[in-house]
N, C-alpha and C positions, 0 to 999 in steps of 0.2 A: 617302619615308623620314621626312620631317619630321612627317607625321601619326602614324606609328608612334612616333617619339620623344615627341611631345606626349602621346599616349595612355599611353605607358609612364611618363612623368613623373607623369601623373595617377593611374595605378594604383599607382605606388610611393609616393604620398603626398607627392611633392616640391612639389606645387602649393599647399601650405598657406600658404606665404609669397606675398605679393602680387606680388613681382618675378618669382618662378618661374611663377606663374599667368599673368602677362602674357606671359612668354616662351613658355609652352606655347600660349597663344592665337595668338600671332604665328606660331609654327611650324605650328599647325593650319591657319590661314588660308593661309599660303604653300603648304602641302602640297596643300590642296584646289584652290587656284588653279592650281598646276603640273599637277595631275592633270587638271583640266578642259581646260586649254590643250593638254596633251599628247593628250588624246582628240580634241579638236576638230581639231587639225592632222594627226592620223594619217590615212593613206590619201590624202594629197594636199591638196585644198582643204577648207576648213571646210564648204562646202556639200555635199560628197559624203557621202551617208549621214547627213545631219544629224539626222534623226529617230532613227535607230538610235544615234547617238552620245549624244544627249540622254537617251535611254532607258537606255543603259549607265551614264552618269554618275549618273542617279537611282537605279539599282539598286545601285550601290556606295555612294552618299552616304546614302540613307535608312536602311539598317541601321546605319551608323556613328552617325548622329544619334540614332536610336532607342536604341542602347546608351548613348550619352552622356546622353540624357534620363532613361533608366531609372536610371543611376548617380546622377544629380542627385536624382531622386525618392527613392531609397533613403537618400541623405544627409539630405534634409529629414526623412524619416520617422525616421531615427535620432536626429536632434537634437530634433525637435518631437514625436515620438510619445508620450513620457511626460510632456510638459509639461501643466500645468493649463489652459493657453490653447490647447491643440491645435485647429488649424483655426479659431481665432477670431482672425484676424490683426489686426483693428482694435483689439483691446484687449491684444494681446501686447506686453509691455514691450520685447522685442527688435525686433519688426517693426511695431509700431503706428504709429510716426511715419512710416515709409516708406509704409505702406498708406494712411494718412490723406492724405499728400501726393498719392498717386495719385488718390484721390477728389476732392481739391481741384482738381487740374489736369484732371480729366475723363477720365483714363485708365481708371478703374473707375467703375461705377455700382452703387448699392445695390440688391440684390435684396430686394423687400418680403417674400417668403416666408422668406428666410434671416434677416432682421432680426427677424421674429416668433419664430423659434426661440430666439434669444439672450434 
């Protein structure tokens, strides 16, 4: 139920405020954790039909995560799609500082082909 509430909050646009977004993420995490535990303990012991239980969890989890990622992608496209810095994160005034810190800390590496296009 908490997953449904979290997704409903997101769809309704209530997660624009950071406090509501944090609440939605907590609800989402609690919901998925409860779901996984419920599936694992169903049918007696955790070990019984473990592979089937893991498969079932993944078949439910993956479509939800895919939908959430698609929604995030659409949000980025909506905000960044018409920007003059579109897909040029390192020089973007909004994301440039964040992206540069990722390079500095080694989380990203420069692609020589991409830098020649800029």
